[in-house]
C-alpha positions in Angstrom: 100.5 128.1 4.2 101.2 125.1 6.4 104.6 123.4 6.1 103.9 120.7 8.6 103.7 117.0 7.8 101.0 115.9 7.8 99.6 119.3 6.9 97.3 121.1 9.3 93.6 121.5 8.3 92.9 124.3 5.8 91.1 127.5 7.0 87.9 126.4 5.2 87.8 122.9 6.8 85.5 122.2 9.8 88.5 121.2 11.9 90.5 124.3 11.2 91.1 125.0 14.9 93.3 121.9 15.0 96.1 123.7 13.1 99.3 124.6 15.0 99.6 127.9 16.7 102.3 130.2 15.2 101.6 133.3 17.4 99.9 133.4 20.8 98.9 136.6 22.5 96.9 135.8 25.6 97.1 139.3 26.9 95.2 140.4 23.8 92.9 137.4 23.6 93.9 135.9 20.3 96.2 133.3 18.5 97.3 133.0 14.9 97.1 129.5 13.5 99.4 128.2 10.7 96.4 128.1 8.3 95.9 131.9 8.7 93.0 131.7 11.1 92.8 134.2 13.9 91.4 132.3 16.9 90.0 134.5 19.7 89.7 133.4 23.4 85.9 133.6 23.2 86.1 130.9 20.4 85.2 133.4 17.7 87.4 133.2 14.5 88.5 135.5 11.7 89.3 133.5 8.5 92.0 134.6 6.0 89.3 135.6 3.5 87.7 138.0 6.0 84.8 135.8 7.0 83.8 135.9 10.6 82.9 132.8 12.6 80.8 133.7 15.7 81.9 132.4 19.1 80.8 128.8 19.6 81.5 127.9 23.1 79.7 124.8 24.2 76.7 125.3 26.6 77.7 125.0 30.2 75.6 121.9 30.9 78.3 120.5 33.3 77.3 122.8 36.1 74.4 121.8 38.2 73.1 124.1 40.9 71.4 122.5 43.9 69.0 124.3 46.1 70.1 124.6 49.7 
């Protein structure tokens, strides 16, 4: 699918999210990447072959709550 040089990662590669965005719909919560992956705001993905990748946000370990 990708016509970029160098080519974007394929949909079955682990770095597939690095592909360029061809359509972005923040009001609906998704973007279409040039490799055919639908990337959702919650970090879930729908691959071109119909496979679903569950959301994989990193754990929020950066916040520390201190007692008063």
